[in-house]
C-alpha positions in Angstrom: 122.5 88.4 109.5 120.4 87.2 112.4 116.7 86.4 112.3 114.4 89.1 113.5 111.6 88.2 115.9 108.5 88.6 113.9 104.8 88.5 114.7 102.9 85.5 113.4 99.4 85.7 111.8 97.4 82.5 111.2 94.2 82.3 109.1 91.3 80.9 111.2 88.1 80.9 109.1 85.9 82.7 106.7 82.7 84.2 108.1 80.0 86.5 106.8 80.9 90.1 106.4 78.3 92.3 108.2 78.6 95.0 105.6 78.7 93.4 102.1 78.0 89.6 102.3 76.5 88.3 99.1 76.9 84.6 100.0 77.2 83.4 103.6 80.7 82.7 105.1 82.7 83.6 102.0 84.2 87.1 102.4 85.5 87.9 105.9 88.8 86.2 106.7 89.7 86.1 110.3 93.2 85.9 111.8 94.9 84.9 115.0 97.9 87.2 115.6 100.7 86.3 118.0 103.6 88.4 119.2 106.1 85.7 120.4 108.4 88.3 122.1 105.5 89.7 124.3 103.6 86.4 124.6 100.3 88.1 123.5 97.6 87.3 120.9 94.8 89.2 119.3 92.3 88.7 116.5 91.7 90.7 113.4 89.8 90.3 110.1 89.8 91.5 106.5 87.0 91.5 104.0 88.0 90.0 100.7 84.7 90.9 99.1 83.4 94.2 97.8 84.4 96.1 101.0 88.1 95.1 100.7 89.1 96.5 104.0 90.2 95.6 107.6 87.3 95.0 109.9 89.0 94.6 113.3 88.3 92.0 115.9 85.4 89.8 114.5 84.8 88.0 117.7 84.6 90.6 120.5 83.3 88.8 123.6 82.8 85.5 121.8 85.2 82.6 121.9 87.4 82.4 118.8 87.6 79.1 117.0 90.7 77.0 117.0 92.6 76.9 113.7 91.5 74.0 111.5 94.4 72.8 109.3 93.6 71.2 106.0 95.1 67.7 105.5 97.7 67.1 102.9 95.1 65.1 101.0 92.7 68.1 101.0 95.4 70.5 99.8 96.5 68.1 97.1 92.8 67.7 95.9 92.5 71.5 95.7 95.8 71.8 93.8 94.9 69.0 91.4 91.5 70.5 90.7 93.1 73.7 89.4 95.7 71.7 87.5 92.9 70.1 85.6 91.6 73.5 84.5 92.3 74.8 81.0 95.5 76.6 80.4 95.1 80.4 80.4 95.2 81.2 76.7 93.4 84.5 75.9 92.7 85.3 72.3 94.4 88.7 72.6 97.3 90.0 74.8 96.2 90.3 78.4 97.8 93.1 80.4 99.9 93.7 77.2 101.5 90.2 77.4 101.0 87.9 74.4 99.0 84.6 75.2 101.9 82.3 74.5 103.9 83.6 77.5 101.1 82.7 79.9 101.1 79.2 78.3 104.8 78.8 78.8 104.5 79.7 82.5 101.7 77.1 83.1 98.9 79.6 84.2 95.4 78.3 84.4 92.0 79.8 83.7 89.6 79.8 86.7 85.8 79.7 86.1 83.1 81.0 88.4 82.2 78.6 91.2 78.6 79.7 90.8 77.9 78.8 87.2 81.1 77.0 86.1 81.2 78.9 82.9 82.1 82.6 83.4 85.8 83.3 83.4 86.7 84.3 87.0 90.5 84.7 87.2 94.0 83.4 86.5 95.9 81.0 88.6 99.7 81.0 88.9 101.4 77.7 89.8 103.6 77.5 93.0 106.0 74.6 93.7 108.1 73.3 96.6 111.4 71.7 95.6 110.0 71.1 92.1 106.7 69.7 93.1 103.5 71.6 92.5 102.0 72.5 95.9 99.4 75.2 95.2 98.2 78.2 93.1 97.9 81.9 93.7 94.6 83.1 92.2 93.8 86.6 91.0 90.3 87.5 90.0 89.8 89.5 86.7 87.4 91.9 88.4 88.3 94.3 91.1 86.6 94.6 94.4 84.0 97.4 94.8 86.7 99.8 96.2 89.0 99.1 93.3 91.4 96.7 95.0 92.5 93.5 93.4 91.2 90.2 94.7 93.9 87.5 95.3 93.8 84.2 97.3 95.6 80.9 97.6 94.5 77.5 96.5 96.3 74.5 97.9 99.5 75.6 99.7 101.5 78.7 98.7 102.9 79.4 102.2 106.6 78.3 102.5 106.8 77.6 98.8 109.5 78.5 96.4 109.5 81.9 94.7 107.1 81.9 91.8 108.8 80.5 88.7 111.9 79.1 90.5 111.6 75.6 89.1 111.2 77.1 85.6 114.1 79.5 86.1 116.4 76.6 87.0 116.0 75.2 83.5 117.4 78.4 82.0 119.8 79.5 84.7 123.4 80.3 83.8 124.9 82.9 86.1 122.0 85.5 86.4 118.7 85.4 88.2 116.1 88.2 87.7 113.6 88.9 90.5 110.4 90.9 90.3 107.7 91.6 92.9 104.7 90.0 91.3 103.6 87.1 89.0 102.5 89.4 86.1 105.8 91.3 86.4 107.8 88.1 86.1 106.0 87.0 83.0 106.2 90.5 81.6 109.9 90.8 82.2 110.5 87.4 80.5 108.5 88.8 77.5 110.5 92.1 77.4 113.9 90.4 77.4 112.9 87.8 74.8 111.8 90.7 72.5 115.3 92.1 72.8 117.3 88.9 72.7 115.1 85.9 71.6 115.5 82.6 73.4 113.3 79.9 74.9 113.1 81.8 78.2 114.9 83.7 80.9 115.4 82.7 84.6 113.0 85.1 86.2 111.1 84.6 89.5 108.7 86.6 91.6 108.7 87.2 95.3 105.9 85.2 96.9 104.4 88.1 98.9 105.8 91.4 97.5 108.9 93.3 98.6 108.4 92.5 102.2 109.0 88.8 101.6 112.5 89.2 100.0 114.5 88.0 103.0 112.5 84.8 103.2 112.6 84.3 99.4 116.4 84.8 99.3 116.7 82.1 101.9 114.9 79.7 99.6 117.0 80.7 96.6 120.2 80.4 98.7 119.3 76.8 99.6 118.7 75.9 96.0 120.8 77.7 93.6 123.0 80.5 95.1 126.2 78.7 94.2 125.2 79.0 90.5 124.4 82.8 90.7 126.9 85.5 90.0 124.3 88.3 89.4 121.1 88.7 91.3 119.2 91.3 89.2 116.3 93.1 91.0 113.6 94.6 88.9 111.3 95.7 91.8 108.5 98.2 92.1 109.5 101.9 92.2 108.0 102.6 95.6 109.0 102.6 99.3 108.5 98.8 99.7 110.6 98.1 96.6 113.4 100.3 97.7 113.4 98.7 101.2 113.6 95.3 99.6 116.6 96.4 97.5 118.4 97.5 100.6 117.6 94.2 102.4 118.9 92.2 99.4 122.2 94.2 99.4 122.6 93.6 103.1 122.2 89.9 102.5 123.9 89.3 99.2 126.2 92.3 98.8 127.8 93.1 95.4 126.0 90.2 93.7 122.9 92.4 93.7 122.2 94.6 90.6 119.4 97.2 90.7 117.5 97.8 87.4 115.6 101.0 86.8 112.3 101.1 85.0 111.4 103.2 81.9 110.2 106.7 82.8 106.6 106.7 83.9 106.4 102.9 84.7 106.4 101.6 88.3 107.1 97.9 87.3 107.7 95.7 84.3 104.1 95.0 83.5 103.5 98.8 83.5 106.3 99.1 81.0 104.6 96.5 78.7 101.3 98.3 79.0 103.0 101.7 78.3 104.6 100.4 75.1 108.0 100.3 76.7 108.6 96.6 76.5 111.8 96.8 74.4 113.2 99.6 76.5 112.5 97.5 79.6 114.1 94.4 78.1 117.3 96.4 77.2 117.5 97.8 80.8 117.2 94.4 82.3 119.7 92.7 80.0 122.4 95.4 79.5 123.6 95.9 83.1 127.3 96.1 83.8 128.9 92.7 84.2 132.3 92.4 86.1 
């Protein structure tokens, strides 16, 4: 299947949001967008603070800055800083998932950058060919409009699907794929409830259902020869359905689609809805040929 010509979007800088800025130059992320087929570029922005919404062209008549790329040393320093944080080990289940599962996936607890004490969020480790390269962070609190706050630390672009290095330790002939980090950990928990073991080969797409083609490229280059069944446990929405179609176009009959328990959109929903065992059975008991 040939590559499609896709627009490119590059992060430029963070500037002050004119509507909600609490601390200068922290919330409004600006982007340089390029359409290679038409040879045009334009600028957009998105507020990652309380607004949590697109803000349009942040520069107008002003000259936009050139992209400043962080050095490998700067990215490594950021990554190592998070690695030195405490493992995420809540006293009680978080999002319905017992603490020991977060520990087994290497998640870290992030503290507030303002006081260094208040729990701020959870960080999920990302690797590139087995080497830690960055973290995807998710704040515990939502933005003012109810949207979740997520951001990258170090490098997560062009990284392996979340959990791939871990999955390779448990891989036999089946790889399970979800759309999000919490969903991967939740699915591992669900299946281990049904059939206990040290862990299942589960990964998450790096950027939701829309990134499945890119993620399958990475999986193909690493472990496709070992896989007989590619089991998709994606979200029950339009994006998830489109991702399933794309996977079937690329990998054909190897792809298995798993439904979720009634009333649950994804695997973490199933855990929170007390359907963990049912979800585990659905994921494990597919028809093998």
